[in-house]
VEXDREN-2710 file (C-alpha; in Angstrom, 1 decimal):
% VEXDREN-2710
k/r/px/py/pz
1/MET/62.6/174.4/-32.6
2/THR/61.4/173.5/-36.1
3/THR/59.2/175.5/-38.5
4/ASP/56.5/172.9/-37.9
5/ASP/56.6/173.7/-34.1
6/ASN/56.2/177.4/-34.9
7/ASP/53.2/176.7/-37.0
8/ARG/51.7/174.5/-34.3
9/ILE/52.2/177.1/-31.7
10/ARG/50.5/179.7/-33.8
11/THR/47.6/177.3/-34.4
12/ALA/47.3/176.5/-30.7
13/TRP/47.2/180.2/-29.8
14/ARG/44.5/180.9/-32.4
15/GLU/42.5/178.1/-30.8
16/PHE/43.1/179.7/-27.4
17/ALA/41.8/183.1/-28.6
18/ASP/38.8/181.4/-30.3
19/LEU/38.0/179.6/-27.1
20/ASN/37.9/182.8/-25.0
21/ASN/35.7/184.5/-27.6
22/GLU/33.4/181.5/-27.4
23/LEU/33.4/181.7/-23.6
24/LEU/32.5/185.4/-23.6
25/GLU/29.5/184.7/-25.9
26/LEU/28.5/181.9/-23.6
27/ALA/28.4/184.2/-20.6
28/LEU/26.5/186.8/-22.6
29/ALA/24.0/184.3/-23.9
30/ASP/21.5/184.8/-21.1
31/GLY/20.8/188.3/-22.4
32/ASP/20.2/191.4/-20.3
33/LEU/23.0/191.8/-17.7
34/ASP/22.6/193.9/-14.6
35/ASP/25.3/196.5/-13.8
36/GLY/27.1/194.2/-11.3
37/SER/27.3/191.3/-13.8
38/ALA/28.4/193.4/-16.7
39/ALA/31.1/195.2/-14.6
40/THR/32.7/192.0/-13.4
41/LEU/32.5/189.8/-16.6
42/LEU/35.8/190.8/-18.2
43/ALA/37.7/190.3/-14.9
44/ARG/36.0/186.9/-14.5
45/LEU/37.2/185.9/-18.0
46/VAL/40.8/187.0/-17.2
47/GLY/40.5/185.1/-13.9
48/HIS/39.5/182.0/-15.7
49/ILE/42.6/182.3/-17.9
50/GLN/44.8/182.7/-14.8
51/TYR/43.3/179.7/-13.1
52/SER/43.6/177.6/-16.3
53/GLY/47.3/178.6/-16.4
54/LEU/47.8/177.3/-12.9
55/LEU/46.1/174.0/-13.8
56/LEU/48.1/173.7/-17.0
57/ASN/51.4/173.9/-15.0
58/SER/50.3/171.5/-12.2
59/ASP/51.8/168.0/-11.9
60/PRO/50.3/165.1/-9.9
61/VAL/53.8/163.8/-9.3
62/ARG/54.9/167.1/-7.8
63/PRO/51.6/168.5/-6.3
64/THR/51.5/172.1/-5.4
65/LEU/48.7/173.7/-3.3
66/ILE/47.1/176.7/-4.9
67/ASN/44.7/179.1/-3.2
68/THR/41.6/178.7/-5.5
69/GLN/39.6/181.4/-3.8
70/TYR/42.3/184.1/-3.9
71/SER/42.4/183.7/-7.7
72/PRO/40.1/186.1/-9.5
73/TRP/38.4/182.9/-10.7
74/ASN/36.0/181.8/-8.0
75/TRP/33.1/180.3/-9.8
76/GLY/31.5/177.4/-8.0
77/HIS/29.5/179.0/-5.1
78/SER/32.6/179.2/-2.9
79/ASN/32.4/180.2/0.8
80/PRO/34.0/183.6/1.6
81/ASP/34.7/182.2/5.1
82/THR/36.8/179.3/3.7
83/LEU/40.4/179.3/2.7
84/TYR/40.5/176.8/-0.2
85/LEU/43.8/175.0/-1.0
86/SER/43.8/172.6/-3.9
87/ALA/46.3/170.4/-5.7
88/ARG/46.2/168.2/-8.8
89/ILE/46.7/164.5/-8.1
90/ASP/46.0/161.2/-9.9
91/ASP/45.1/157.6/-9.0
92/ALA/48.5/156.2/-10.1
93/HIS/50.3/157.6/-7.0
94/ASP/50.0/157.7/-3.3
95/TYR/50.0/160.9/-1.2
96/ARG/50.8/162.2/2.3
97/VAL/49.1/165.3/3.6
98/SER/50.6/166.9/6.7
99/GLY/50.7/170.1/8.7
100/THR/49.4/171.8/11.8
101/LEU/45.7/172.5/12.6
102/GLY/44.9/176.1/13.2
103/THR/42.1/177.6/15.3
104/VAL/39.5/178.0/12.6
105/ALA/36.0/176.8/13.2
106/GLN/36.3/173.8/10.9
107/THR/39.1/172.1/8.9
108/THR/38.2/169.4/6.4
109/PHE/40.1/167.6/3.7
110/GLY/38.9/165.8/0.5
111/VAL/39.9/163.9/-2.5
112/TYR/37.6/164.2/-5.6
113/THR/37.1/162.4/-8.9
114/GLY/35.4/165.3/-10.6
115/LYS/34.6/169.0/-10.1
116/ASP/30.9/168.9/-10.7
117/ASP/28.0/167.8/-8.4
118/GLN/28.2/164.3/-9.8
119/GLY/31.8/163.6/-8.7
120/VAL/32.8/161.0/-6.1
121/ALA/34.6/162.2/-3.0
122/VAL/36.5/161.0/0.0
123/LYS/35.9/163.5/2.8
124/VAL/37.7/163.9/6.1
125/LEU/36.8/166.0/9.1
126/ALA/39.8/167.2/11.2
127/GLU/38.0/166.2/14.4
128/ASP/38.0/162.6/13.2
129/LEU/41.7/162.4/12.8
130/ALA/44.4/161.2/15.1
131/VAL/46.3/164.4/15.9
132/ALA/49.5/164.9/17.9
133/ASP/49.5/166.9/21.1
134/ASP/51.2/169.8/19.4
135/GLY/48.4/169.9/16.7
136/THR/50.4/168.3/13.9
137/PHE/48.8/165.7/11.7
138/GLU/49.4/163.5/8.8
139/ILE/46.9/161.8/6.4
140/TYR/47.5/159.2/3.8
141/PHE/45.4/159.0/0.6
142/SER/46.8/155.9/-1.0
143/ARG/45.9/152.6/-2.7
144/GLU/47.3/150.5/0.2
145/ARG/46.7/151.1/3.9
146/GLN/49.4/153.0/5.8
147/GLY/49.5/155.3/8.9
148/ALA/46.9/156.0/11.5
149/ASN/44.9/158.3/9.3
150/TRP/44.5/156.3/6.1
151/PHE/41.9/156.8/3.4
152/GLU/41.7/154.7/0.2
153/LEU/42.5/156.7/-2.9
154/PRO/39.4/156.4/-5.2
155/ARG/39.8/155.4/-8.9
156/GLY/39.8/158.5/-11.0
157/ALA/41.0/160.8/-8.3
158/ASP/42.1/164.1/-9.8
159/SER/42.2/166.7/-7.0
160/PHE/43.0/167.1/-3.3
161/CYS/41.4/170.0/-1.4
162/ALA/41.9/171.4/2.1
163/TYR/39.2/173.7/3.5
164/GLN/39.8/175.9/6.5
165/THR/36.6/177.7/7.5
166/TYR/36.6/180.7/9.7
167/GLY/33.8/181.4/12.1
168/ASP/35.4/184.5/13.7
169/TRP/37.8/186.5/11.4
170/GLU/39.3/188.5/14.3
171/ARG/40.3/185.6/16.6
172/GLN/40.8/182.5/14.6
173/ARG/44.0/181.6/12.7
174/LYS/44.7/179.3/9.8
175/GLY/46.9/176.2/10.1
176/THR/49.5/174.9/7.7
177/VAL/48.9/172.2/5.0
178/ARG/51.4/170.4/2.8
179/ILE/51.0/167.6/0.3
180/GLU/53.6/165.2/-1.2
181/CYS/53.7/162.4/-3.6
182/LEU/55.1/159.2/-2.1
183/GLY/57.4/156.7/-3.8
184/ASP/60.4/157.1/-6.1
185/ILE/59.9/160.3/-8.1
186/PRO/62.3/160.7/-11.0
187/ALA/63.9/164.1/-11.6
188/ALA/62.0/166.4/-13.9
189/ALA/63.2/166.4/-17.5
190/PRO/62.8/169.2/-20.1
191/GLN/59.6/168.9/-22.0
192/PRO/59.8/168.7/-25.8
193/ALA/58.0/171.5/-27.7
194/GLY/55.6/169.0/-29.3
195/THR/54.6/167.5/-26.0
196/ALA/54.0/170.9/-24.5
197/ILE/51.8/172.0/-27.4
198/ASP/49.8/168.8/-27.1
199/ALA/49.2/169.4/-23.4
200/PHE/48.1/173.0/-24.2
201/THR/45.5/172.0/-26.8
202/THR/44.2/169.2/-24.6
203/HIS/43.9/171.7/-21.7
204/LEU/41.7/174.0/-23.9
205/ALA/39.0/171.3/-23.8
206/ALA/39.2/171.1/-20.0
207/SER/39.0/174.9/-19.8
208/ARG/35.9/175.0/-21.9
209/GLU/34.3/172.2/-19.9
210/LEU/35.0/173.9/-16.5
211/PHE/33.8/177.3/-17.6
212/THR/30.6/175.8/-19.2
213/MET/29.8/173.8/-16.1
214/TRP/29.8/176.7/-13.7
215/VAL/28.6/179.5/-16.0
216/LYS/25.9/177.6/-17.9
217/ASP/25.1/174.0/-16.9
218/ILE/24.8/174.2/-13.1
219/PRO/23.1/177.6/-13.0
220/ALA/20.6/176.3/-15.6
221/ARG/20.1/172.8/-14.2
222/VAL/20.2/173.6/-10.5
223/PHE/19.8/177.2/-9.6
224/GLY/17.6/178.2/-12.6
225/ALA/15.1/175.6/-11.5
226/LEU/14.7/177.1/-8.1
227/PRO/11.6/179.3/-7.4
228/LYS/12.6/182.9/-6.7
229/ASN/12.9/184.2/-3.1
230/PHE/12.2/180.9/-1.6
231/ALA/14.2/178.5/0.6
232/ILE/14.3/174.8/0.0
233/PRO/15.3/172.3/2.8
234/PRO/19.1/172.0/3.5
235/MET/20.9/169.6/1.2
236/GLN/24.4/168.0/1.0
237/PRO/25.8/168.0/-2.6
238/PRO/28.4/165.3/-3.3
239/SER/31.1/167.8/-4.1
240/ALA/30.6/169.8/-0.8
241/MET/33.0/169.6/2.1
242/ALA/32.4/167.1/4.9
243/GLY/29.5/167.9/7.3
244/ALA/28.2/170.9/5.3
245/TRP/24.6/171.6/4.6
246/PHE/23.4/174.1/1.9
247/VAL/20.4/176.1/1.1
248/PRO/20.6/177.9/-2.2
249/ILE/18.1/180.8/-2.5
250/ALA/17.6/182.3/-5.9
251/TRP/16.7/185.9/-5.4
252/GLU/15.3/188.7/-7.6
253/LEU/14.2/192.1/-6.3
254/ALA/12.8/195.3/-7.6
255/ASP/14.4/198.6/-6.5
256/ASP/11.8/199.1/-3.8
257/GLN/12.0/195.6/-2.4
258/ALA/14.3/193.8/0.1
259/LEU/14.6/190.3/1.3
260/VAL/14.6/189.3/5.0
261/ILE/16.3/185.9/5.7
262/GLU/16.0/184.4/9.1
263/TYR/17.6/181.2/10.3
264/GLU/18.0/179.1/13.4
265/ILE/21.5/178.2/14.5
266/PRO/21.8/174.3/14.5
267/PRO/22.6/173.0/18.0
268/GLY/26.4/172.5/18.4
269/SER/27.2/173.8/15.0
270/PRO/30.8/175.0/14.7
271/TYR/30.0/177.1/11.6
272/VAL/27.0/178.9/10.0
273/GLY/27.4/181.5/7.2
274/ILE/25.5/183.2/4.4
275/CYS/26.8/184.8/1.2
276/LEU/25.9/186.3/-2.2
277/THR/26.9/184.9/-5.5
278/ASP/26.2/186.3/-9.0
279/ARG/24.4/184.7/-11.9
280/TRP/27.6/182.8/-12.8
281/SER/28.1/181.2/-9.4
282/ALA/30.9/183.6/-8.4
283/MET/31.3/185.4/-5.1
284/ILE/30.7/189.1/-5.2
285/ASP/33.5/191.5/-4.1
286/ILE/34.1/189.5/-1.0
287/GLU/37.2/191.5/0.1
288/THR/35.7/195.0/-0.1
289/ARG/31.9/194.6/0.3
290/GLN/29.7/193.0/2.9
291/THR/28.4/190.2/0.7
292/SER/28.8/187.5/3.4
293/LEU/28.1/187.1/7.1
294/ASN/29.1/184.4/9.6
295/LEU/28.0/184.1/13.2
296/GLY/30.9/186.2/14.4
297/GLN/29.6/189.1/12.2
298/SER/25.9/188.6/13.0
299/GLU/23.5/189.7/15.8
300/ILE/22.1/186.6/17.5
301/ALA/18.8/186.7/19.4
302/ASP/17.5/183.5/21.0
303/GLY/19.6/181.3/18.8
304/ARG/18.4/183.0/15.6
305/VAL/19.9/185.4/13.1
306/ARG/18.0/187.9/10.9
307/VAL/19.7/189.2/7.7
308/LEU/18.7/191.9/5.2
309/LEU/19.4/191.6/1.5
310/SER/18.9/194.8/-0.4
311/THR/20.3/196.7/-3.3
312/SER/20.8/199.9/-1.2
313/ASP/22.5/200.4/2.1
314/PHE/20.0/201.2/4.9
315/GLY/22.6/201.0/7.6
316/VAL/21.4/197.6/8.9
317/PRO/24.4/195.8/10.5
318/THR/23.4/192.4/9.3
319/TRP/23.2/193.5/5.6
320/LEU/24.0/191.6/2.5
321/ASP/25.2/194.1/-0.1
322/GLY/23.3/193.5/-3.4
323/ARG/24.1/196.9/-4.9
324/GLY/24.4/196.7/-8.7
325/TYR/22.5/193.4/-9.0
326/ARG/18.9/192.6/-9.6
327/GLY/19.2/189.0/-8.7
328/GLY/21.5/186.1/-8.1
329/VAL/21.9/183.3/-5.5
330/VAL/22.1/183.5/-1.7
331/THR/23.9/180.5/-0.3
332/TRP/23.2/179.6/3.4
333/ARG/25.5/176.9/4.8
334/ALA/25.9/175.2/8.1
335/SER/28.1/172.5/9.6
336/ALA/25.8/170.1/11.5
337/SER/25.5/166.3/12.2
338/GLU/21.8/166.4/11.2
339/GLN/19.7/168.3/8.7
340/PRO/19.2/171.9/10.1
341/ALA/15.9/173.7/10.0
342/THR/15.1/175.5/6.7
343/PRO/15.7/179.3/6.8
344/SER/12.7/181.6/6.3
345/VAL/12.6/184.1/3.4
346/THR/10.3/187.1/3.2
347/VAL/10.1/189.8/0.5
348/ILE/9.3/193.2/2.0
349/GLY/9.1/196.7/0.7
350/THR/12.1/198.9/1.6
351/ASP/9.6/201.1/3.5
352/GLU/9.0/198.2/5.9
353/ILE/12.6/197.6/7.0
354/ASP/12.1/199.4/10.3
355/ARG/9.6/196.7/11.3
356/TYR/12.2/194.0/11.1
357/PHE/15.4/195.9/12.1
358/ASP/15.8/198.3/15.0
359/PRO/16.1/201.8/13.6
360/SER/18.3/202.8/16.6
361/ARG/21.0/200.3/15.6
362/ARG/21.8/201.6/12.2
363/LEU/25.4/202.2/11.0
364/THR/26.7/205.5/9.8
365/PRO/28.6/205.6/6.5
366/GLY/31.8/206.1/8.5
367/GLN/31.1/203.0/10.5
368/ARG/30.4/201.0/7.4
369/ALA/33.6/202.1/5.8
370/ALA/35.6/201.2/8.9
371/ALA/34.0/197.7/8.9
372/MET/34.9/197.2/5.3
373/ALA/38.5/198.3/5.9
374/GLN/38.7/195.7/8.6
375/ARG/37.3/193.1/6.2
376/HIS/39.9/193.9/3.6
377/ALA/42.7/193.6/6.2
378/HIS/41.4/190.1/7.1
379/PHE/41.6/188.8/3.6
380/ALA/45.1/190.4/3.1
381/GLU/46.3/188.4/6.1
382/ARG/44.4/185.2/5.2
383/ASN/45.8/185.2/1.6
384/THR/49.4/185.8/2.6
385/PRO/51.3/182.5/2.3
END
C-alpha cells in the first residue's frame, strides 16, 4: 500500500467521523427530546453505522440476506410482527428466490427500486404463487420470462425483501428463504485499496441520504403533517408489502392523559397489528416492552379490539407501553383485499380508564413481567438463523 493510499484512508475516515457528527446534529435539530428519545439516540446512531457496514459489504452478484429488523437500526416504521430479510440486487442480473413457506400469517416478497415512499415495487403474495405439495417454492425475478412464478425485474431494482408476518407468536413458525444470482458468476478477486476507498466514500453519501430520509424528511413531510391523536383512513404506501393497509396516528399526551384506540377486524384478514414508533420512525424496545399487539395478543369482542396507549402501566392487558415518551406515531396495519374501516381514537383522562377497560381484568406486575419474558423468548427464537 502506498503513502497516497494511507493519506486517502485517513481522509475517508475523517469524512466518516464528520458525517456521523452531522447526523447527530440532524437528529437533535428538532429541539427538546423526551426521555425515551434521548436514551435511545446514541444506540440508534451506532445501529445506523452497523447497518451501513452491512450494506457496504453487500454484493448484487453474490446476494446475502440480512435481518434488517434485528439490527439496532430499524428506522422506517417497521412491523414488530414481521421478520424482514433483505438483500442488495441490481437490474443487470437475474435472480432466483427459493425456500419453504412457514406457518406465519402472511409471507410476501418484493423487489424495490428505492427505499422511500416514492419507490417502484414488484410485490408478491405467497398465496398467489405456485407452491409444491411439500411447501417449497421458487420465484424468478429476471429480465426474461422463466419458471412458473416469474416477475419482471424492474429497471433500477436495488433491493429484494422477504416479509414473514406473525399473527400468533406462540404457534406460528417462520419458513426458509434463499436468493441466488443466476448466470455465469466469475470468482471474486481481491479489491485494490483505491477501489475500496472509492466505494467507502461513495457509501457515505448513501448513508447520509438514508438517515436523512427516515429521521428528517419522512417524519416532517408525512407524519409531521398529521393532526395529533387522530386517525386518517387506511392507505397503501408504494413501499409497503403486498396487501397491507396502514393508518399512522401521530400521538401526543400529557401525564394525566391516555389514548383509547378501537378498531374493527377486516373480514377474512390474516393479519392485524398495532405498534409504537418514536419521533425518528424507529420501533421502541420491541423485544422487552409491550410496544406492539397483534390479534393473538389482543382481547377480541364482537370482531373489535380496544387498545390503551399510556405513559404509565395501569395493568390493562391490551396496553401499548409509551413510558418515557410524550409522543410519537402509532402505526395500525392490516392485510385485507379492500380498504378496512378507519380505527377510532379517543383521548381520555387516566382517571377514566376504568370506564373503557374492565378493572377486574388487570395484570399484576408479576404477570406483566412473565409476559415480557415470553416476548423476549419469541424474538430470541425468531432472530436465530
